[in-house]
C-alpha positions in Angstrom: 0.0 0.0 0.0 2.8 2.4 0.9 4.5 1.6 -2.4 1.3 2.3 -4.4 1.0 5.6 -2.5 4.6 6.4 -3.2 4.2 5.7 -6.9 0.8 7.3 -7.1 -1.0 4.1 -8.1 -3.8 4.6 -5.6 -5.5 7.2 -7.8 -7.2 7.1 -11.2 -4.7 9.6 -12.6 -1.7 7.5 -11.4 -3.2 4.3 -12.8 -4.0 5.9 -16.1 -0.4 7.2 -16.4 1.1 3.9 -15.4 -0.9 1.7 -17.7 -0.7 4.2 -20.6 3.1 4.2 -20.3 3.1 0.4 -20.0 0.9 -0.1 -23.0 3.2 2.2 -25.1 6.5 0.7 -23.9 5.6 -3.0 -23.9 4.7 -3.3 -27.6 7.9 -1.4 -28.4 10.1 -3.8 -26.4 8.2 -6.9 -27.7 8.5 -5.6 -31.3 12.2 -5.1 -31.0 12.7 -8.5 -29.5 10.5 -10.1 -32.2 12.6 -8.5 -35.0 15.9 -9.5 -33.4 15.1 -13.1 -32.4 12.0 -14.4 -34.2 11.6 -12.7 -37.6 14.0 -14.5 -39.9 11.9 -17.6 -40.4 8.8 -15.4 -41.0 10.7 -13.3 -43.5 11.8 -16.3 -45.5 8.3 -17.7 -45.5 6.8 -14.4 -46.6 9.4 -14.0 -49.3 8.7 -17.6 -50.6 5.0 -16.7 -50.7 5.9 -13.6 -52.7 7.9 -15.7 -55.1 4.9 -18.0 -55.6 2.5 -15.1 -56.2 5.0 -13.5 -58.6 5.4 -16.8 -60.5 1.7 -17.2 -60.7 1.4 -13.8 -62.4 4.4 -14.6 -64.7 2.8 -18.0 -65.6 -0.4 -16.2 -66.6 1.6 -13.8 -68.8 3.5 -16.6 -70.6 0.4 -18.7 -71.1 -1.3 -15.7 -72.6 1.7 -15.2 -74.9 1.6 -18.9 -76.0 -2.2 -18.8 -76.5 -1.8 -15.7 -78.7 0.9 -17.3 -80.9 -1.3 -20.4 -81.4 -4.2 -18.2 -82.2 -2.1 -16.5 -84.9 -1.0 -19.9 -86.3 -4.6 -21.1 -86.4 -5.7 -18.0 -88.2 -3.0 -18.4 -90.9 -3.8 -22.1 -91.2 -7.5 -21.3 -91.7 -6.9 -18.9 -94.6 -8.5 -20.0 -97.9 -5.1 -19.7 -99.6 -3.6 -22.0 -97.1 -6.4 -24.6 -97.1 -6.3 -24.7 -101.0 -2.5 -24.8 -101.2 -2.4 -21.4 -103.1 1.4 -20.7 -102.8 1.1 -17.2 -104.2 -1.7 -16.3 -101.8 0.2 -17.8 -98.9 3.3 -15.8 -99.7 1.3 -12.6 -99.8 -0.6 -13.3 -96.6 2.4 -14.6 -94.7 4.4 -11.5 -95.7 1.6 -9.2 -94.5 1.5 -11.0 -91.1 5.3 -11.0 -90.8 5.5 -7.2 -91.3 3.3 -6.6 -88.3 4.9 -9.2 -86.0 8.6 -8.4 -85.5 9.0 -11.2 -82.9 8.2 -13.9 -85.5 11.3 -15.0 -87.3 9.5 -16.9 -90.0 6.1 -18.2 -91.1 6.4 -21.5 -92.9 3.9 -23.8 -94.8 4.8 -27.5 -95.0 3.1 -29.7 -97.6 1.4 -33.0 -96.7 4.5 -34.8 -97.9 6.7 -33.0 -95.5 8.5 -30.3 -97.6 8.5 -26.6 -96.9 7.2 -24.6 -99.9 6.5 -21.2 -98.4 9.0 -19.6 -95.9 8.7 -15.9 -95.2 12.4 -15.9 -94.1 13.4 -16.9 -97.7 15.1 -20.2 -96.6 15.3 -22.9 -99.3 12.9 -25.8 -99.3 13.8 -28.6 -96.8 12.3 -31.9 -95.8 10.8 -31.8 -92.3 8.5 -34.9 -92.5 10.5 -36.7 -89.8 10.1 -33.9 -87.3 8.0 -34.5 -84.2 5.8 -31.5 -84.8 5.0 -32.7 -88.3 4.0 -36.1 -87.0 1.8 -34.5 -84.4 0.1 -32.4 -87.0 -0.6 -35.5 -89.2 -2.9 -36.8 -86.4 -4.5 -33.4 -85.9 -2.6 -32.1 -82.9 -1.0 -28.7 -82.4 2.5 -28.7 -80.9 5.1 -26.4 -79.4 8.7 -27.3 -80.1 11.5 -25.7 -78.1 15.2 -26.1 -77.4 16.0 -24.9 -80.9 18.6 -22.3 -81.8 17.9 -20.3 -84.9 20.3 -20.8 -87.8 20.4 -17.2 -88.8 20.0 -15.4 -85.5 21.8 -17.8 -83.2 19.2 -17.1 -80.6 16.7 -19.6 -78.9 13.5 -20.0 -80.8 10.4 -22.1 -80.5 7.9 -23.4 -83.2 4.1 -23.1 -82.9 2.7 -25.6 -85.4 -0.9 -26.1 -86.4 -2.3 -28.6 -88.8 -4.0 -27.4 -92.0 -7.3 -29.0 -93.1 -8.2 -28.9 -96.7 -11.8 -28.0 -97.8 -12.5 -31.7 -98.3 -11.5 -32.4 -94.6 -8.2 -34.2 -95.4 -4.7 -33.3 -94.0 -3.4 -30.3 -95.9 0.0 -29.8 -94.3 1.4 -27.7 -91.4 1.7 -24.0 -90.7 4.3 -23.1 -88.1 5.6 -19.8 -86.6 9.2 -19.6 -85.6 9.4 -17.1 -82.7 12.4 -15.8 -81.0 12.1 -16.3 -77.2 13.8 -13.0 -76.5 10.3 -11.4 -77.1 9.4 -12.8 -73.7 12.0 -10.5 -72.0 9.6 -7.5 -72.3 6.6 -9.6 -71.3 8.3 -10.9 -68.1 9.5 -7.4 -67.2 6.0 -6.1 -67.5 4.7 -9.0 -65.4 7.0 -8.2 -62.5 8.4 -4.6 -62.8 11.8 -3.7 -61.4 15.5 -4.0 -62.2 15.8 -7.2 -60.1 13.3 -9.3 -62.0 14.7 -12.8 -61.7 12.1 -15.0 -63.5 13.6 -17.6 -65.9 11.9 -19.7 -68.5 13.4 -23.2 -68.7 12.8 -26.4 -70.7 12.2 -29.8 -69.1 16.0 -30.3 -68.7 16.5 -27.1 -66.8 18.2 -25.2 -69.7 17.3 -21.5 -69.7 15.3 -20.3 -72.7 14.6 -16.7 -71.6 15.4 -14.0 -70.7 18.2 -13.5 -73.3 20.7 -12.2 -70.8 20.6 -15.5 -68.9 20.6 -18.0 -71.8 24.3 -18.6 -71.8 27.1 -18.4 -74.3 26.8 -17.7 -78.0 28.0 -21.2 -79.1 24.6 -22.2 -80.4 23.8 -24.3 -77.4 21.5 -23.6 -74.4 24.4 -24.0 -72.0 23.0 -22.1 -68.9 20.9 -24.0 -66.4 19.0 -23.2 -63.3 19.9 -24.7 -59.9 18.3 -28.1 -59.7 16.9 -27.4 -56.2 15.0 -24.3 -57.5 13.9 -26.3 -60.6 12.4 -29.0 -58.5 11.1 -26.8 -55.7 7.5 -26.3 -57.0 5.3 -23.3 -56.3 5.8 -23.7 -52.5 9.5 -22.7 -52.8 12.6 -23.8 -50.9 15.6 -22.4 -49.1 18.8 -24.0 -50.4 22.5 -23.5 -50.6 23.9 -23.0 -54.1 27.1 -24.6 -55.4 28.9 -21.4 -54.5 27.8 -21.8 -50.9 25.4 -18.8 -51.1 22.1 -19.3 -49.4 19.3 -18.9 -52.0 15.5 -18.8 -52.2 13.9 -20.6 -55.2 10.5 -21.6 -56.6 9.1 -22.9 -59.9 5.8 -23.5 -61.6 4.9 -25.7 -64.6 3.4 -24.1 -67.8 1.9 -27.4 -69.0 3.5 -27.0 -72.4 6.5 -29.1 -73.4 7.6 -29.4 -69.8 8.4 -25.7 -69.7 8.8 -24.2 -66.2 9.2 -20.7 -64.8 11.8 -20.5 -62.1 12.8 -17.7 -59.7 16.0 -17.5 -57.7 17.2 -14.8 -55.4 19.8 -14.6 -52.6 18.3 -15.0 -49.1 20.5 -12.2 -47.9 18.7 -9.8 -50.2 15.4 -10.8 -48.7 16.6 -10.2 -45.2 18.5 -6.9 -45.6 15.4 -4.8 -45.5 14.1 -6.4 -42.3 17.5 -6.1 -40.6 17.5 -2.4 -41.4 14.0 -2.2 -40.1 14.9 -4.0 -36.9 17.7 -1.6 -36.3 15.4 1.4 -36.7 12.8 -0.3 -34.5 15.4 -0.7 -31.7 16.5 2.9 -32.1 13.0 4.1 -32.1 12.1 2.1 -29.1 15.0 3.6 -27.1 14.1 7.1 -28.2 10.5 6.6 -27.3 11.4 5.4 -23.8 13.2 8.7 -23.2 10.5 10.8 -24.7 7.3 9.0 -23.6 7.1 10.1 -20.0 6.3 13.8 -20.5 4.1 12.9 -23.5 2.0 10.4 -21.4 1.5 13.1 -18.7 0.3 15.5 -21.3 -1.9 12.9 -22.8 -3.6 12.2 -19.5 -4.3 15.8 -18.8 -5.8 16.4 -22.2 -7.7 13.1 -22.5 -11.1 14.2 -21.2 -11.4 17.3 -23.5 -11.0 15.4 -26.8 -13.4 12.8 -25.6 -16.1 15.4 -25.0 -15.4 17.0 -28.3 -15.8 13.7 -30.1 -19.0 13.0 -28.3 -20.5 16.3 -29.3 -19.5 15.6 -32.9 -21.0 12.1 -32.8 -24.3 13.5 -31.5 -24.3 16.0 -34.3 -23.7 13.4 -37.0 -26.5 11.2 -35.5 -28.9 14.1 -35.5 -28.6 14.7 -39.2 -30.9 12.0 -40.3 -29.3 8.6 -39.8 -32.7 7.1 -38.9 -32.2 3.5 -40.1 -32.0 1.0 -37.2 -28.4 -0.2 -37.8 -26.9 -0.1 -34.3 -24.2 -2.5 -33.1 -24.2 -3.9 -29.6 -22.4 -1.6 -27.3 -19.6 -3.3 -25.3 -20.2 -3.2 -21.5 -18.2 -1.2 -18.9 -17.7 1.8 -21.2 -18.0 5.3 -19.9 -21.1 7.1 -21.0 -19.3 9.3 -23.5 -17.5 6.4 -25.2 -20.7 4.4 -25.3 -22.5 7.3 -27.1 -19.6 7.7 -29.4 -19.7 4.0 -30.3 -23.4 4.1 -31.0 -23.2 7.2 -33.1 -20.3 6.0 -35.3 -21.8 2.5 -35.5 -25.0 4.0 -36.9 -23.1 6.3 -39.3 -20.9 3.4 -40.5 -23.9 1.2 -41.3 -25.7 4.0 -43.1 -22.7 5.1 -45.2 -21.8 1.5 -46.0 -25.4 0.9 -47.3 -25.3 4.0 -49.5 -21.9 3.3 -50.9 -22.9 -0.3 -51.8 -26.0 1.0 -53.6 -24.2 3.8 -55.4 -21.5 1.5 -56.6 -24.0 -0.9 -58.1 -26.0 1.9 -59.7 -23.0 3.6 -61.1 -22.0 0.8 -63.5 -25.0 -1.5 -63.9 -28.2 -1.1 -65.8 -31.0 -2.0 -63.4 -33.4 -3.4 -66.1 -31.1 -5.7 -68.1 -28.3 -6.4 -65.6 -25.7 -5.3 -68.2 -23.2 -2.6 -67.8 -24.6 0.9 -68.4 -23.4 3.7 -70.8 -21.2 5.2 -68.2 -19.2 2.1 -67.7 -19.0 1.5 -71.4 -17.0 4.7 -71.8 -14.7 4.1 -68.8 -14.3 0.3 -69.2 -14.3 0.5 -73.0 -11.3 2.9 -73.0 -9.4 0.5 -70.7 -10.2 -2.4 -73.1 -9.1 -0.5 -76.1 -5.9 0.6 -74.4 -5.1 -3.0 -73.4 -5.8 -4.1 -77.0 -3.4 -1.4 -78.3 -0.6 -2.5 -76.1 -1.1 -6.2 -77.0 -1.4 -5.4 -80.7 -4.9 -7.0 -80.8 -7.8 -6.2 -83.0 -11.0 -4.7 -81.6 -14.5 -4.9 -83.0 -17.7 -3.0 -82.0 -21.2 -4.4 -82.5 -24.1 -1.9 -82.3 -27.5 -3.6 -81.9 -31.0 -2.1 -82.0 -34.3 -3.9 -81.3 -36.5 -3.7 -84.4 -39.9 -2.0 -84.1 -39.4 -1.5 -80.4 -41.6 1.6 -80.3 -44.4 -0.6 -81.7 -44.0 -3.0 -78.8 -44.3 -0.2 -76.3 -47.3 1.4 -78.1 -49.1 -1.9 -78.6 -48.4 -3.9 -75.4 -47.3 -1.3 -72.9 -44.0 -0.3 -71.4 -43.9 -3.3 -69.1 -43.8 -5.6 -72.1 -41.1 -3.4 -73.6 -39.0 -3.8 -70.4 -39.4 -7.6 -70.6 -38.2 -7.5 -74.2 -35.1 -5.5 -73.2 -34.4 -7.9 -70.3 -34.7 -10.8 -72.8 -32.2 -9.2 -75.2 -29.8 -8.5 -72.3 -29.9 -12.2 -71.2 -29.2 -13.4 -74.8 -26.3 -11.0 -75.2 -24.8 -12.0 -71.8 -24.8 -15.6 -72.9 -23.3 -15.0 -76.3 -20.1 -13.1 -75.4 -16.8 -14.1 -73.7 -15.9 -13.0 -70.2 -13.1 -10.8 -71.8 -15.7 -8.9 -73.9 -17.8 -5.9 -72.8 -21.6 -5.8 -73.4 -23.5 -2.7 -72.3 -26.9 -1.1 -72.8 -26.1 2.0 -74.8 -29.5 3.7 -74.3 -33.2 2.9 -75.0 -33.3 -0.2 -77.1 -29.6 0.0 -78.3 -26.9 -2.3 -77.0 -23.1 -2.3 -77.6 -20.7 -5.2 -77.6 -16.9 -4.6 -77.7 -14.9 -7.7 -78.8 -11.2 -7.7 -78.0 -8.8 -9.9 -80.0 -11.3 -10.4 -82.8 -11.3 -9.0 -86.4 -14.2 -7.9 -88.5 -14.9 -11.4 -89.7 -15.3 -12.8 -86.2 -17.4 -9.8 -85.3 -19.7 -10.4 -88.2 -19.9 -14.1 -87.3 -20.9 -13.3 -83.7 -23.4 -10.6 -84.8 -25.1 -13.1 -87.1 -25.2 -15.7 -84.3 -26.8 -13.2 -82.0 -29.3 -12.1 -84.7 -30.3 -15.7 -85.4 -30.7 -16.5 -81.7 -32.9 -13.5 -81.2 -35.1 -14.5 -84.1 -35.4 -18.1 -82.9 -36.2 -17.3 -79.3 -39.3 -15.2 -78.8 -39.5 -13.0 -75.8 -42.0 -13.3 -73.0 -44.0 -10.1 -72.8 -47.3 -9.2 -71.0 -48.4 -12.9 -70.6 -47.6 -13.8 -74.2 -44.5 -14.3 -76.4 -43.3 -11.8 -79.0 -41.0 -12.4 -81.9 -38.0 -10.1 -81.5 -35.4 -9.2 -84.1 -32.4 -7.0 -84.1 -30.4 -5.0 -86.6 -26.7 -5.1 -86.0 -23.9 -2.8 -87.3 -20.3 -4.0 -87.0 -17.2 -1.8 -87.2 -13.5 -2.6 -86.6 -11.0 -0.4 -84.9 -8.8 1.1 -87.6 -5.0 0.8 -87.3 -4.3 4.5 -88.0 -6.6 5.7 -85.1 -5.1 6.7 -81.8 -6.6 4.7 -78.9 -8.5 7.0 -76.6 -11.9 8.6 -76.0 -12.0 10.1 -79.5 -11.2 6.7 -81.1 -14.0 5.0 -79.0 -16.5 7.7 -80.1 -15.5 7.2 -83.7 -15.8 3.4 -83.4 -19.2 3.7 -81.9 -20.3 6.2 -84.5 -19.2 3.9 -87.4 -20.9 0.9 -85.8 -24.0 3.0 -85.3 -23.9 4.0 -89.0 -23.6 0.4 -90.0 -26.6 -0.5 -87.8 -28.7 2.2 -89.5 -27.7 0.8 -92.8 -29.0 -2.6 -91.6 -32.3 -1.0 -90.7 -32.5 0.7 -94.1 -31.8 -2.6 -95.8 -34.9 -4.1 -94.2 -34.0 -4.8 -90.5 -33.3 -8.2 -88.9 -29.8 -8.3 -90.5 -26.2 -7.6 -90.0 -24.2 -5.0 -91.8 -20.5 -4.2 -91.7 -19.2 -0.7 -91.8 -18.9 0.6 -95.3 -21.2 -2.0 -96.7 -23.9 -0.7 -99.2 -27.5 -1.5 -98.3 -29.3 -3.2 -101.2 -31.9 -1.1 -103.0 -35.5 -1.5 -101.8 
């Protein structure tokens, strides 16, 4: 008792000062001890998790790159000149493709008997019928060949091969793209920005394929290899000691193509250096705080009651402004009256604000009637899609749809029936597009679809499929079913246009003009931009 009196712990003020000081100092001391004695294992585990997450992003990038190259090869194999073995046509189309794809070393057509007859690189005809990718193509399978060093460039390349099917359904040869793997350097830097990006692309034997700086010597062989521990680590990662004796962190993920794997390695010391510096600063901060905390705590205690009263008045004012919805949380027990009122007021405010925010976010991007995106999101999200397409060198197509004779539906059967028709159209559009595409209600009975990675031909095909589906599926309306048709205009983003708000407006305007041409041609049809409507 005498000790408490001496220390002043027998009063509320003394207890408040003592426990406030203790609550401030104890976390500082524990934090310093934690960083000094217990943090290393946690740092390693966190860094390995970061390696796994980074590899997952890199894997998505490389898979997208592979998918795009196969899509290019399929497109070239599906050309009429390729399917009909028109050598002159293939030379022309392959040259056009090669001009716009610098990363592709060559586009080659191989005849059914295994000889190359069209090669955009100008190489002489050679026999490749004994190659594995040709044998795979003969049985209708695509393949990806790696571990090859280009004869002319001396750099690692890979072959994306796709079988060609003749018009009569028989085997028509092979189209393959020879692609330099150094193009992945830029892709992988974009996936994980920073000068220390350590992602490596390896084949099934652990030989490095990319990036170029890590491939190895210039002898024509893939001589550089990753550490076997990192190669076999899997996505969970591992801490290992390299042949040099340096402690390293490593992780790897499979790409499911030709035993390709992505591998990351980094020195463990590099992962720990930041935490060691942080631990030093924590220790210095803790010591400085100990010397400075006593007068601050005294001042805090003296000024504690006044801020609490101010906050309480502010909470009452907020509650009096109309937060009338019953959204109170249970007040914890043993709180002073001021803190209890503060808790109730802010609980009510938080619930109210949260409800409004949720509603506003939904209304800001979604059309309430059809469930599609609205016009506002079309212009914000559409710009992002066009910018992404520009960076990836992809095509972009816009479909503008208008429900035929919609005013007649409203006038004859009422606006409720018209709303049911619009909801029916929105449901069909949602089921017809890919997740990567954007479909939105443009206004009234007009709808817009933005297709990324598709040309004018694919846009026309999708538009015709939508038009046919609409015509074949009547819409429920006012207790009956109504035949609904649409007129569709299709426009493609032109290469000379700058991507931005003006380009999006121009694309929509051209699609809208094509849609009106379809209406002028008799409705219930698809028209491409620039097409001339037949005379009535």
